[in-house]
C-alpha positions, -999 to +999 in steps of 0.1 A: +690-049+040+702-015+051+677+013+045+681+047+061+650+057+080+658+094+083+642+119+059+667+131+033+675+167+037+677+190+008+706+215+002+683+244+012+675+228+046+711+221+053+721+256+043+694+271+065+706+250+095+742+261+089+731+297+087+709+298+118+724+271+140+758+262+153+777+231+140+801+218+167+832+197+162+812+164+161+793+178+131+761+181+151+739+212+144+726+229+175+693+247+172+703+281+186+678+307+175+687+344+173+662+368+188+640+385+162+644+422+154+612+432+171+622+414+203+656+430+202+641+465+197+617+459+226+645+448+249+667+477+239+639+502+245+634+488+280+671+490+287+673+526+273+645+537+296+660+519+326+696+533+322+689+567+308+658+573+329+678+565+360+704+589+350+679+617+343+663+611+378+697+613+395+706+644+375+673+661+385+680+653+422+716+666+418+704+699+402+677+703+428+699+698+458+732+712+444+728+744+464+721+726+497+751+703+491+774+733+484+782+722+448+793+749+424+783+749+387+816+733+375+815+705+400+778+699+392+787+695+355+816+672+362+794+650+384+767+649+357+792+639+330+807+611+352+771+600+361+763+598+324+793+576+317+785+553+346+748+551+335+754+542+298+788+524+299+798+512+333+764+499+345+755+481+312+789+465+311+787+453+347+751+440+343+759+420+312+792+407+326+778+396+360+746+381+345+764+365+315+745+384+288+713+393+306+697+427+314+663+440+324+652+443+288+665+409+278+649+393+308+616+408+296+618+395+261+635+362+269+669+369+252+705+366+262+737+379+246+761+351+237+792+347+217+791+337+180+800+302+191+771+300+216+793+305+247+788+330+275+802+365+270+829+381+292+839+416+302+855+424+268+823+416+249+801+435+273+824+466+273+826+467+235+789+465+232+783+492+258+809+515+243+795+512+207+760+515+222+768+551+233+769+561+196+744+537+179+718+536+206+720+566+228+736+589+202+710+581+174+681+570+197+684+535+184+682+545+147+718+534+139+715+501+156+681+494+139+695+500+104+725+477+109+703+450+126+680+450+096+709+442+073+719+408+087+701+376+095+708+376+132+697+412+139+731+421+151+739+457+158+774+472+153+784+464+188+776+427+182+795+426+150+826+441+166+824+421+198+815+388+180+781+383+198+744+381+190+712+379+209+699+344+214+662+337+220+658+315+251+620+312+250+617+286+223+586+264+227+595+228+236+580+203+212+565+174+232+570+141+215+537+121+215+539+086+230+516+060+214+506+027+228+501-007+211+477-004+181+442-017+189+444-045+164+475-058+181+465-055+217+454-091+220+486-103+203+508-081+225+497-101+257+514-133+246+539-120+220+576-128+225+596-097+215+634-101+221+658-073+226+668-058+192+702-044+182+705-007+191+709+003+154+677-014+144+658+000+173+670+035+165+661+032+128+626+020+138+621+049+162+633+074+136+609+059+109+579+060+132+587+096+142+591+108+106+567+085+087+541+112+081+567+134+063+575+106+038+559+099+005+535+069+004+560+049-017+590+056+005+569+050+036+557+016+025+592+006+013+609+015+045+582+000+067+585-033+048+623-034+051+623-026+088+595-050+095+614-078+077+645-071+099+625-069+131+605-100+125+635-122+134+632-110+170+594-115+172+573-146+177+547-150+165+547-125+137+512-110+132+496-107+098+492-069+098+505-039+079+543-036+083+540-001+099+514-013+124+537-042+132+566-018+138+545+005+160+533-025+181+568-040+185+582-006+195+555+000+221+559-035+236+597-031+240+592+003+255+566-008+280+585-039+290+618-022+294+602+005+315+586-022+337+620-039+341+636-006+351+609+001+376+613-034+391+651-029+393+645+005+410+622-010+436+648-038+443+675-012+448+653+007+472+647-024+493+685-031+494+694+006+501+696+002+539+719-028+536+741-012+509+745+021+526+745+010+562+775+004+584+785-031+596+774-039+632+797-023+657+817-005+630+824+031+640+809+058+618+838+082+611+816+107+591 
């Protein structure tokens, strides 16, 4: 009896995964989450203050000490223009290229600029973003970038659309999978139960069912549990007279604990043999 244990996905869920994730060649959807508009705005504001504020500070120092340095008005203006280009184009390009999509603002909000396929950006991407940023960020004080970012699902500004990049959120909370032991009603049975190794496919389907059981309807949950328990009972002796789902939970916990204990025993054995396996024969020269 072959019964899929995975929860059926609706077309809406599949469409949402395709829109917000990345489907690689093996047809696996990666959960790559774009940074929200508010986070992007906060990061851009920090970068704006850092880059443009540094330029204003250097410009003030230049104007203050221009006379002492013997700089005339034309040379002072030329230096200020070159400094502006360096501050808002060269430095952002260099920072994002060398850090592979990071900057001071992005570090603060936990974001990184990546390509549309999820890979690291290069010089071309960073330069296009910095060049368009002169007009949409510095030229409009962020207004142009905000309007365009609000019109797409990834909060991409014009520079991202042209360069083929987007801001990826790297501070996604990690969901900790709970680990359950043998059910209380089966603890006495588990001390003497003989649970043989099951086929990988069956073990995987049981694990998927137990992880997703709470999301199933009662009828589907009961039907899948009964089918999987019937398949697993061939590898168990004696079979306890309990609910099929409790039986699957107990079998899964027993196999996990026993396989972990076997791996630990194997690890300790290898540690004891390590000196003999890694050592040199008596009298054999060690040539490094």
